[in-house]
C-alpha positions as CSV (number, residue, x, y, z in Angstrom):
1,X,0.1,0.1,-0.2
2,X,0.7,3.2,-0.3
3,X,1.4,5.9,2.2
4,X,-1.8,8.1,2.1
5,X,-3.5,4.6,3.9
6,X,-2.3,6.4,7.1
7,X,-4.7,9.0,7.1
8,X,-8.0,7.5,4.9
9,X,-11.1,8.9,5.5
10,X,-14.2,5.8,5.2
11,X,-14.6,6.6,1.4
12,X,-10.8,6.6,0.9
13,X,-10.1,2.7,-0.1
14,X,-13.7,3.1,-2.6
15,X,-11.6,5.4,-4.4
16,X,-8.3,4.1,-4.0
17,X,-9.8,0.9,-6.0
18,X,-11.5,2.9,-8.8
19,X,-8.5,4.4,-9.0
20,X,-6.6,1.5,-10.6
21,X,-3.8,1.3,-8.4
22,X,-5.4,-0.8,-5.1
23,X,-5.0,-4.2,-5.9
24,X,-6.9,-5.5,-3.0
25,X,-9.8,-3.7,-0.6
26,X,-11.9,-5.0,2.3
27,X,-15.4,-3.5,1.3
28,X,-16.9,-5.6,-1.1
29,X,-20.3,-3.8,-1.8
30,X,-19.5,0.1,-1.2
31,X,-16.4,0.1,-3.3
32,X,-17.7,-2.0,-5.7
33,X,-20.0,0.1,-6.3
34,X,-17.8,2.8,-6.6
35,X,-15.5,1.4,-9.3
36,X,-18.4,0.6,-11.3
37,X,-20.0,3.9,-11.2
38,X,-16.1,5.6,-11.6
39,X,-14.1,3.7,-13.9
40,X,-15.9,1.1,-16.0
41,X,-12.5,-0.6,-17.2
42,X,-10.9,-1.3,-13.3
43,X,-14.6,-2.5,-12.7
44,X,-14.0,-5.2,-15.3
45,X,-11.5,-6.5,-13.3
46,X,-12.7,-6.5,-10.2
47,X,-13.9,-9.3,-8.0
48,X,-15.0,-10.1,-4.5
49,X,-14.1,-12.6,-2.6
50,X,-14.4,-14.0,1.5
51,X,-12.7,-12.5,4.2
52,X,-8.9,-14.6,4.2
53,X,-9.5,-18.0,6.5
54,X,-7.9,-18.0,9.2
55,X,-6.7,-21.0,11.6
56,X,-8.4,-23.8,10.5
57,X,-9.8,-22.7,7.4
58,X,-11.9,-20.5,9.7
59,X,-13.6,-17.2,7.8
60,X,-14.2,-14.0,10.5
61,X,-15.7,-10.9,9.5
62,X,-16.4,-8.4,12.1
63,X,-18.8,-6.1,11.3
64,X,-20.5,-2.9,13.7
65,X,-23.8,-3.7,15.0
66,X,-27.1,-1.5,14.3
67,X,-29.0,-1.3,17.2
68,X,-32.9,0.2,16.7
69,X,-34.7,1.4,19.6
70,X,-37.7,4.2,20.7
71,X,-36.6,6.4,23.8
72,X,-39.4,6.4,26.8
73,X,-38.5,9.6,26.2
74,X,-40.0,9.8,23.1
75,X,-43.3,11.8,22.3
76,X,-44.1,9.9,19.8
77,X,-42.7,6.4,20.9
78,X,-46.1,5.0,18.7
79,X,-45.2,6.4,15.0
80,X,-41.2,5.4,15.8
81,X,-42.2,1.9,16.3
82,X,-43.9,1.8,13.4
83,X,-41.6,3.2,11.3
84,X,-39.0,0.7,12.6
85,X,-41.3,-2.1,11.9
86,X,-42.0,-0.6,8.2
87,X,-38.4,-0.4,8.2
88,X,-37.1,-3.8,9.3
89,X,-40.2,-5.4,7.0
90,X,-39.2,-3.7,3.6
91,X,-35.5,-4.4,4.4
92,X,-35.1,-6.7,1.5
93,X,-36.9,-3.7,-0.6
94,X,-33.9,-1.1,1.0
95,X,-31.3,-3.7,-0.5
96,X,-32.9,-3.3,-4.1
97,X,-33.1,-0.1,-3.7
98,X,-29.1,0.3,-2.5
99,X,-28.1,-2.0,-5.3
100,X,-26.9,-4.6,-2.5
101,X,-25.2,-2.7,-0.5
102,X,-28.1,-2.6,2.5
103,X,-28.0,-6.4,3.8
104,X,-30.8,-7.5,5.6
105,X,-30.4,-7.0,9.4
106,X,-32.7,-10.4,10.0
107,X,-31.1,-13.6,9.1
108,X,-34.5,-14.7,7.6
109,X,-34.2,-11.8,5.1
110,X,-31.2,-13.4,4.0
111,X,-32.2,-16.3,2.0
112,X,-30.9,-17.2,-1.2
113,X,-31.3,-15.9,-3.9
114,X,-30.9,-12.5,-2.4
115,X,-32.0,-9.2,-4.1
116,X,-29.3,-7.5,-6.3
117,X,-26.3,-9.9,-5.0
118,X,-28.1,-13.3,-5.7
119,X,-28.7,-12.1,-9.9
120,X,-24.8,-10.4,-10.2
121,X,-22.1,-13.1,-10.8
122,X,-19.6,-10.9,-8.9
123,X,-21.5,-10.9,-6.1
124,X,-23.4,-14.0,-5.2
125,X,-20.7,-15.5,-3.0
126,X,-21.7,-12.9,-0.4
127,X,-25.0,-14.4,0.3
128,X,-22.7,-16.8,2.5
129,X,-21.5,-13.6,3.9
130,X,-24.2,-13.7,7.4
131,X,-22.5,-17.2,7.7
132,X,-19.1,-16.0,8.8
133,X,-20.4,-12.0,10.3
134,X,-19.4,-11.5,14.1
135,X,-19.6,-8.9,16.2
136,X,-16.6,-6.3,17.7
137,X,-15.3,-8.5,20.7
138,X,-15.3,-11.8,18.8
139,X,-15.2,-14.3,19.9
140,X,-15.8,-12.3,23.4
141,X,-19.5,-10.3,23.8
142,X,-20.0,-7.2,22.2
143,X,-19.6,-4.8,24.9
144,X,-19.2,-0.8,25.6
145,X,-15.5,-1.3,26.6
146,X,-14.8,-3.2,23.1
147,X,-17.0,-0.5,21.3
148,X,-14.5,2.4,22.2
149,X,-11.7,0.4,21.5
150,X,-13.0,0.3,18.1
151,X,-14.3,3.9,18.3
152,X,-10.4,4.9,18.9
153,X,-8.7,2.6,15.9
154,X,-6.5,1.1,18.8
155,X,-5.6,-2.3,16.7
156,X,-5.6,0.2,13.6
157,X,-3.0,2.6,15.3
158,X,-1.0,-0.3,16.4
159,X,-0.6,-1.6,12.8
160,X,0.4,2.3,11.4
161,X,2.3,2.4,14.2
162,X,4.5,-0.9,13.4
163,X,4.5,-0.1,9.8
164,X,6.1,3.3,10.3
165,X,9.4,1.5,12.5
166,X,8.4,1.6,16.1
167,X,9.5,-1.5,17.7
168,X,6.7,-4.1,17.6
169,X,7.0,-4.6,21.6
170,X,6.7,-0.8,21.8
171,X,3.9,-0.8,19.7
172,X,2.2,-3.9,21.7
173,X,2.8,-2.7,24.9
174,X,1.3,0.6,24.0
175,X,-2.4,-1.0,22.7
176,X,-2.0,-3.4,25.9
177,X,-1.9,0.2,27.7
178,X,-4.7,1.3,25.6
179,X,-7.4,-1.6,26.5
180,X,-6.0,-2.0,30.1
181,X,-6.8,1.9,30.5
182,X,-10.3,1.6,27.8
183,X,-11.2,-1.3,30.3
184,X,-10.8,-0.2,33.9
185,X,-12.4,3.2,33.1
186,X,-15.8,1.4,32.2
187,X,-15.1,-1.0,35.0
188,X,-14.7,2.2,37.2
189,X,-18.0,3.1,36.0
């Protein structure tokens, strides 16, 4: 990768793949659609694959959990509940309208052939994605401290420090310190 990866924003991997310079990004549908829309020549040679396999061939892709709720203090709880019901009931239509980007929230809606991705030969492999999804903290629970670790980019910052030449022992010490600090703060709370 080139040095600009150290200052990427949420759309940088999309632009990077569409530029024709990248050889791999971890953001299948978003980068795929951006490349399709902005660089048809590169798109012809763009393909989607599952996560690299880990020990014993196991594949896991972590994902952010989406949580929807209606606050008790909400002034229009009934309308909010009706909206959420409609939103979830129409998840497959949302998948169609987003060209496959908005995957279903409920496993019962992730049946083959899935809208959009089931009809695109390059995307069909994504129909198996629900089988490998885990949430931050895996194999442990998805907790408030883990969410803070993710939001503060502790692990990516560890890789950045190592890639920029910091000694691995120092990187590990810093990263462990961040994890301990964050978990201790939440334990006190």
